[in-house]
PDB file of N, CA, C and O in Angstrom:
ATOM      1  N   UNK A   1     -43.857  37.316   7.726  1.00  0.00           N
ATOM      2  CA  UNK A   1     -43.951  36.104   6.938  1.00  0.00           C
ATOM      3  C   UNK A   1     -42.891  36.134   5.842  1.00  0.00           C
ATOM      4  O   UNK A   1     -42.660  37.167   5.214  1.00  0.00           O
ATOM      5  N   UNK A   2     -42.260  35.004   5.626  1.00  0.00           N
ATOM      6  CA  UNK A   2     -41.167  34.946   4.669  1.00  0.00           C
ATOM      7  C   UNK A   2     -41.634  34.320   3.364  1.00  0.00           C
ATOM      8  O   UNK A   2     -42.337  33.309   3.351  1.00  0.00           O
ATOM      9  N   UNK A   3     -41.230  34.939   2.286  1.00  0.00           N
ATOM     10  CA  UNK A   3     -41.531  34.408   0.968  1.00  0.00           C
ATOM     11  C   UNK A   3     -40.482  33.391   0.557  1.00  0.00           C
ATOM     12  O   UNK A   3     -39.343  33.477   1.016  1.00  0.00           O
ATOM     13  N   UNK A   4     -40.827  32.433  -0.290  1.00  0.00           N
ATOM     14  CA  UNK A   4     -39.825  31.477  -0.770  1.00  0.00           C
ATOM     15  C   UNK A   4     -38.833  32.153  -1.702  1.00  0.00           C
ATOM     16  O   UNK A   4     -37.710  31.671  -1.847  1.00  0.00           O
ATOM     17  N   UNK A   5     -39.214  33.249  -2.334  1.00  0.00           N
ATOM     18  CA  UNK A   5     -38.303  33.946  -3.233  1.00  0.00           C
ATOM     19  C   UNK A   5     -37.240  34.731  -2.456  1.00  0.00           C
ATOM     20  O   UNK A   5     -36.262  35.195  -3.042  1.00  0.00           O
ATOM     21  N   UNK A   6     -37.426  34.881  -1.142  1.00  0.00           N
ATOM     22  CA  UNK A   6     -36.453  35.609  -0.326  1.00  0.00           C
ATOM     23  C   UNK A   6     -35.161  34.820  -0.122  1.00  0.00           C
ATOM     24  O   UNK A   6     -34.094  35.419   0.015  1.00  0.00           O
ATOM     25  N   UNK A   7     -35.235  33.508  -0.100  1.00  0.00           N
ATOM     26  CA  UNK A   7     -34.057  32.708   0.190  1.00  0.00           C
ATOM     27  C   UNK A   7     -34.082  31.409  -0.587  1.00  0.00           C
ATOM     28  O   UNK A   7     -34.907  31.207  -1.479  1.00  0.00           O
ATOM     29  N   UNK A   8     -33.169  30.547  -0.231  1.00  0.00           N
ATOM     30  CA  UNK A   8     -33.062  29.260  -0.895  1.00  0.00           C
ATOM     31  C   UNK A   8     -33.898  28.231  -0.149  1.00  0.00           C
ATOM     32  O   UNK A   8     -34.094  28.328   1.062  1.00  0.00           O
ATOM     33  N   UNK A   9     -34.380  27.256  -0.884  1.00  0.00           N
ATOM     34  CA  UNK A   9     -35.108  26.166  -0.246  1.00  0.00           C
ATOM     35  C   UNK A   9     -34.113  25.122   0.231  1.00  0.00           C
ATOM     36  O   UNK A   9     -32.944  25.151  -0.152  1.00  0.00           O
ATOM     37  N   UNK A  10     -34.569  24.211   1.057  1.00  0.00           N
ATOM     38  CA  UNK A  10     -33.686  23.171   1.599  1.00  0.00           C
ATOM     39  C   UNK A  10     -33.037  22.334   0.500  1.00  0.00           C
ATOM     40  O   UNK A  10     -31.831  22.099   0.577  1.00  0.00           O
ATOM     41  N   UNK A  11     -33.759  21.872  -0.515  1.00  0.00           N
ATOM     42  CA  UNK A  11     -33.087  21.092  -1.575  1.00  0.00           C
ATOM     43  C   UNK A  11     -32.031  21.904  -2.331  1.00  0.00           C
ATOM     44  O   UNK A  11     -30.993  21.364  -2.711  1.00  0.00           O
ATOM     45  N   UNK A  12     -32.288  23.190  -2.549  1.00  0.00           N
ATOM     46  CA  UNK A  12     -31.303  24.040  -3.218  1.00  0.00           C
ATOM     47  C   UNK A  12     -30.061  24.193  -2.351  1.00  0.00           C
ATOM     48  O   UNK A  12     -28.940  24.147  -2.858  1.00  0.00           O
ATOM     49  N   UNK A  13     -30.252  24.375  -1.049  1.00  0.00           N
ATOM     50  CA  UNK A  13     -29.108  24.491  -0.147  1.00  0.00           C
ATOM     51  C   UNK A  13     -28.310  23.198  -0.117  1.00  0.00           C
ATOM     52  O   UNK A  13     -27.079  23.236  -0.108  1.00  0.00           O
ATOM     53  N   UNK A  14     -28.981  22.060  -0.101  1.00  0.00           N
ATOM     54  CA  UNK A  14     -28.297  20.774  -0.083  1.00  0.00           C
ATOM     55  C   UNK A  14     -27.502  20.561  -1.366  1.00  0.00           C
ATOM     56  O   UNK A  14     -26.361  20.101  -1.320  1.00  0.00           O
ATOM     57  N   UNK A  15     -28.092  20.889  -2.501  1.00  0.00           N
ATOM     58  CA  UNK A  15     -27.382  20.759  -3.785  1.00  0.00           C
ATOM     59  C   UNK A  15     -26.167  21.677  -3.824  1.00  0.00           C
ATOM     60  O   UNK A  15     -25.101  21.271  -4.289  1.00  0.00           O
ATOM     61  N   UNK A  16     -26.310  22.890  -3.347  1.00  0.00           N
ATOM     62  CA  UNK A  16     -25.188  23.828  -3.322  1.00  0.00           C
ATOM     63  C   UNK A  16     -24.078  23.315  -2.414  1.00  0.00           C
ATOM     64  O   UNK A  16     -22.902  23.381  -2.772  1.00  0.00           O
ATOM     65  N   UNK A  17     -24.445  22.807  -1.245  1.00  0.00           N
ATOM     66  CA  UNK A  17     -23.452  22.282  -0.320  1.00  0.00           C
ATOM     67  C   UNK A  17     -22.726  21.087  -0.923  1.00  0.00           C
ATOM     68  O   UNK A  17     -21.500  21.009  -0.843  1.00  0.00           O
ATOM     69  N   UNK A  18     -23.453  20.163  -1.520  1.00  0.00           N
ATOM     70  CA  UNK A  18     -22.828  18.990  -2.123  1.00  0.00           C
ATOM     71  C   UNK A  18     -21.923  19.382  -3.286  1.00  0.00           C
ATOM     72  O   UNK A  18     -20.850  18.804  -3.456  1.00  0.00           O
ATOM     73  N   UNK A  19     -22.340  20.350  -4.082  1.00  0.00           N
ATOM     74  CA  UNK A  19     -21.510  20.812  -5.189  1.00  0.00           C
ATOM     75  C   UNK A  19     -20.212  21.420  -4.678  1.00  0.00           C
ATOM     76  O   UNK A  19     -19.137  21.142  -5.208  1.00  0.00           O
ATOM     77  N   UNK A  20     -20.316  22.249  -3.646  1.00  0.00           N
ATOM     78  CA  UNK A  20     -19.116  22.895  -3.107  1.00  0.00           C
ATOM     79  C   UNK A  20     -18.172  21.881  -2.475  1.00  0.00           C
ATOM     80  O   UNK A  20     -16.958  21.979  -2.655  1.00  0.00           O
ATOM     81  N   UNK A  21     -18.703  20.910  -1.742  1.00  0.00           N
ATOM     82  CA  UNK A  21     -17.832  19.969  -1.047  1.00  0.00           C
ATOM     83  C   UNK A  21     -17.332  18.848  -1.947  1.00  0.00           C
ATOM     84  O   UNK A  21     -16.199  18.400  -1.779  1.00  0.00           O
ATOM     85  N   UNK A  22     -18.132  18.383  -2.891  1.00  0.00           N
ATOM     86  CA  UNK A  22     -17.745  17.229  -3.710  1.00  0.00           C
ATOM     87  C   UNK A  22     -17.052  17.623  -5.006  1.00  0.00           C
ATOM     88  O   UNK A  22     -16.331  16.814  -5.589  1.00  0.00           O
ATOM     89  N   UNK A  23     -17.260  18.852  -5.465  1.00  0.00           N
ATOM     90  CA  UNK A  23     -16.692  19.260  -6.752  1.00  0.00           C
ATOM     91  C   UNK A  23     -15.678  20.385  -6.576  1.00  0.00           C
ATOM     92  O   UNK A  23     -14.522  20.244  -6.973  1.00  0.00           O
ATOM     93  N   UNK A  24     -16.096  21.484  -5.994  1.00  0.00           N
ATOM     94  CA  UNK A  24     -15.235  22.662  -5.964  1.00  0.00           C
ATOM     95  C   UNK A  24     -14.040  22.518  -5.026  1.00  0.00           C
ATOM     96  O   UNK A  24     -12.947  22.967  -5.372  1.00  0.00           O
ATOM     97  N   UNK A  25     -14.205  21.916  -3.863  1.00  0.00           N
ATOM     98  CA  UNK A  25     -13.074  21.770  -2.935  1.00  0.00           C
ATOM     99  C   UNK A  25     -11.963  20.921  -3.542  1.00  0.00           C
ATOM    100  O   UNK A  25     -10.806  21.338  -3.488  1.00  0.00           O
ATOM    101  N   UNK A  26     -12.252  19.742  -4.123  1.00  0.00           N
ATOM    102  CA  UNK A  26     -11.171  18.975  -4.747  1.00  0.00           C
ATOM    103  C   UNK A  26     -10.550  19.686  -5.947  1.00  0.00           C
ATOM    104  O   UNK A  26      -9.334  19.637  -6.134  1.00  0.00           O
ATOM    105  N   UNK A  27     -11.357  20.331  -6.743  1.00  0.00           N
ATOM    106  CA  UNK A  27     -10.825  21.031  -7.918  1.00  0.00           C
ATOM    107  C   UNK A  27      -9.896  22.161  -7.485  1.00  0.00           C
ATOM    108  O   UNK A  27      -8.810  22.319  -8.042  1.00  0.00           O
ATOM    109  N   UNK A  28     -10.313  22.941  -6.499  1.00  0.00           N
ATOM    110  CA  UNK A  28      -9.467  24.030  -6.016  1.00  0.00           C
ATOM    111  C   UNK A  28      -8.188  23.494  -5.388  1.00  0.00           C
ATOM    112  O   UNK A  28      -7.125  24.094  -5.547  1.00  0.00           O
ATOM    113  N   UNK A  29      -8.274  22.381  -4.679  1.00  0.00           N
ATOM    114  CA  UNK A  29      -7.077  21.784  -4.080  1.00  0.00           C
ATOM    115  C   UNK A  29      -6.085  21.370  -5.154  1.00  0.00           C
ATOM    116  O   UNK A  29      -4.890  21.636  -5.026  1.00  0.00           O
ATOM    117  N   UNK A  30      -6.556  20.735  -6.195  1.00  0.00           N
ATOM    118  CA  UNK A  30      -5.674  20.307  -7.287  1.00  0.00           C
ATOM    119  C   UNK A  30      -5.048  21.513  -7.971  1.00  0.00           C
ATOM    120  O   UNK A  30      -3.856  21.500  -8.277  1.00  0.00           O
ATOM    121  N   UNK A  31      -5.834  22.549  -8.213  1.00  0.00           N
ATOM    122  CA  UNK A  31      -5.317  23.746  -8.871  1.00  0.00           C
ATOM    123  C   UNK A  31      -4.243  24.413  -8.015  1.00  0.00           C
ATOM    124  O   UNK A  31      -3.214  24.842  -8.538  1.00  0.00           O
ATOM    125  N   UNK A  32      -4.474  24.504  -6.707  1.00  0.00           N
ATOM    126  CA  UNK A  32      -3.500  25.148  -5.826  1.00  0.00           C
ATOM    127  C   UNK A  32      -2.207  24.347  -5.772  1.00  0.00           C
ATOM    128  O   UNK A  32      -1.123  24.921  -5.879  1.00  0.00           O
ATOM    129  N   UNK A  33      -2.303  23.031  -5.606  1.00  0.00           N
ATOM    130  CA  UNK A  33      -1.101  22.204  -5.531  1.00  0.00           C
ATOM    131  C   UNK A  33      -0.357  22.214  -6.861  1.00  0.00           C
ATOM    132  O   UNK A  33       0.871  22.307  -6.878  1.00  0.00           O
ATOM    133  N   UNK A  34      -1.073  22.120  -7.966  1.00  0.00           N
ATOM    134  CA  UNK A  34      -0.426  22.145  -9.282  1.00  0.00           C
ATOM    135  C   UNK A  34       0.232  23.500  -9.533  1.00  0.00           C
ATOM    136  O   UNK A  34       1.329  23.560 -10.090  1.00  0.00           O
ATOM    137  N   UNK A  35      -0.414  24.566  -9.135  1.00  0.00           N
ATOM    138  CA  UNK A  35       0.168  25.899  -9.302  1.00  0.00           C
ATOM    139  C   UNK A  35       1.439  26.062  -8.494  1.00  0.00           C
ATOM    140  O   UNK A  35       2.410  26.640  -8.982  1.00  0.00           O
ATOM    141  N   UNK A  36       1.451  25.564  -7.270  1.00  0.00           N
ATOM    142  CA  UNK A  36       2.656  25.642  -6.446  1.00  0.00           C
ATOM    143  C   UNK A  36       3.774  24.801  -7.059  1.00  0.00           C
ATOM    144  O   UNK A  36       4.927  25.231  -7.096  1.00  0.00           O
ATOM    145  N   UNK A  37       3.437  23.611  -7.536  1.00  0.00           N
ATOM    146  CA  UNK A  37       4.440  22.766  -8.185  1.00  0.00           C
ATOM    147  C   UNK A  37       5.018  23.432  -9.416  1.00  0.00           C
ATOM    148  O   UNK A  37       6.220  23.350  -9.664  1.00  0.00           O
ATOM    149  N   UNK A  38       4.174  24.087 -10.184  1.00  0.00           N
ATOM    150  CA  UNK A  38       4.646  24.795 -11.374  1.00  0.00           C
ATOM    151  C   UNK A  38       5.586  25.926 -10.992  1.00  0.00           C
ATOM    152  O   UNK A  38       6.613  26.123 -11.642  1.00  0.00           O
ATOM    153  N   UNK A  39       5.245  26.678  -9.937  1.00  0.00           N
ATOM    154  CA  UNK A  39       6.113  27.775  -9.499  1.00  0.00           C
ATOM    155  C   UNK A  39       7.472  27.260  -9.049  1.00  0.00           C
ATOM    156  O   UNK A  39       8.498  27.856  -9.380  1.00  0.00           O
ATOM    157  N   UNK A  40       7.496  26.157  -8.296  1.00  0.00           N
ATOM    158  CA  UNK A  40       8.767  25.590  -7.850  1.00  0.00           C
ATOM    159  C   UNK A  40       9.573  25.113  -9.049  1.00  0.00           C
ATOM    160  O   UNK A  40      10.775  25.368  -9.129  1.00  0.00           O
ATOM    161  N   UNK A  41       8.925  24.425  -9.980  1.00  0.00           N
ATOM    162  CA  UNK A  41       9.600  23.927 -11.176  1.00  0.00           C
ATOM    163  C   UNK A  41      10.189  25.087 -11.987  1.00  0.00           C
ATOM    164  O   UNK A  41      11.332  25.010 -12.437  1.00  0.00           O
ATOM    165  N   UNK A  42       9.425  26.140 -12.170  1.00  0.00           N
ATOM    166  CA  UNK A  42       9.884  27.285 -12.952  1.00  0.00           C
ATOM    167  C   UNK A  42      11.035  27.994 -12.243  1.00  0.00           C
ATOM    168  O   UNK A  42      12.002  28.403 -12.886  1.00  0.00           O
ATOM    169  N   UNK A  43      10.935  28.141 -10.928  1.00  0.00           N
ATOM    170  CA  UNK A  43      12.022  28.757 -10.158  1.00  0.00           C
ATOM    171  C   UNK A  43      13.301  27.944 -10.293  1.00  0.00           C
ATOM    172  O   UNK A  43      14.382  28.513 -10.442  1.00  0.00           O
ATOM    173  N   UNK A  44      13.191  26.627 -10.244  1.00  0.00           N
ATOM    174  CA  UNK A  44      14.375  25.782 -10.351  1.00  0.00           C
ATOM    175  C   UNK A  44      14.948  25.809 -11.765  1.00  0.00           C
ATOM    176  O   UNK A  44      16.147  25.595 -11.948  1.00  0.00           O
ATOM    177  N   UNK A  45      14.119  26.065 -12.752  1.00  0.00           N
ATOM    178  CA  UNK A  45      14.638  26.238 -14.102  1.00  0.00           C
ATOM    179  C   UNK A  45      15.538  27.469 -14.175  1.00  0.00           C
ATOM    180  O   UNK A  45      16.568  27.450 -14.849  1.00  0.00           O
ATOM    181  N   UNK A  46      15.153  28.526 -13.490  1.00  0.00           N
ATOM    182  CA  UNK A  46      15.909  29.777 -13.524  1.00  0.00           C
ATOM    183  C   UNK A  46      17.114  29.753 -12.576  1.00  0.00           C
ATOM    184  O   UNK A  46      18.200  30.206 -12.938  1.00  0.00           O
ATOM    185  N   UNK A  47      16.920  29.228 -11.372  1.00  0.00           N
ATOM    186  CA  UNK A  47      17.940  29.308 -10.338  1.00  0.00           C
ATOM    187  C   UNK A  47      18.793  28.047 -10.243  1.00  0.00           C
ATOM    188  O   UNK A  47      19.815  28.051  -9.556  1.00  0.00           O
ATOM    189  N   UNK A  48      18.410  27.004 -10.896  1.00  0.00           N
ATOM    190  CA  UNK A  48      19.145  25.748 -10.789  1.00  0.00           C
ATOM    191  C   UNK A  48      18.598  24.884  -9.677  1.00  0.00           C
ATOM    192  O   UNK A  48      17.812  25.350  -8.852  1.00  0.00           O
ATOM    193  N   UNK A  49      19.004  23.632  -9.649  1.00  0.00           N
ATOM    194  CA  UNK A  49      18.503  22.729  -8.606  1.00  0.00           C
ATOM    195  C   UNK A  49      19.027  23.117  -7.236  1.00  0.00           C
ATOM    196  O   UNK A  49      20.021  23.835  -7.134  1.00  0.00           O
ATOM    197  N   UNK A  50      18.374  22.656  -6.188  1.00  0.00           N
ATOM    198  CA  UNK A  50      18.831  22.990  -4.841  1.00  0.00           C
ATOM    199  C   UNK A  50      20.249  22.465  -4.593  1.00  0.00           C
ATOM    200  O   UNK A  50      20.590  21.352  -4.996  1.00  0.00           O
ATOM    201  N   UNK A  51      21.052  23.268  -3.937  1.00  0.00           N
ATOM    202  CA  UNK A  51      22.402  22.862  -3.591  1.00  0.00           C
ATOM    203  C   UNK A  51      23.450  23.178  -4.636  1.00  0.00           C
ATOM    204  O   UNK A  51      24.630  22.895  -4.434  1.00  0.00           O
ATOM    205  N   UNK A  52      23.041  23.758  -5.742  1.00  0.00           N
ATOM    206  CA  UNK A  52      24.053  24.058  -6.777  1.00  0.00           C
ATOM    207  C   UNK A  52      24.375  25.535  -6.803  1.00  0.00           C
ATOM    208  O   UNK A  52      25.201  25.973  -7.604  1.00  0.00           O
TER     209      UNK A  52
END
């Protein structure tokens, strides 16, 4: 027999899933793209624009 304290309930799982898909995935995507853009910008500051 399984206790409720052993795992998550269905509403808790649904809330966790919605939080991960609606909040964390977009936030992580923005952070990754912004970080890559910053790295390219910083590299071009040091090395100059492409083709020069």
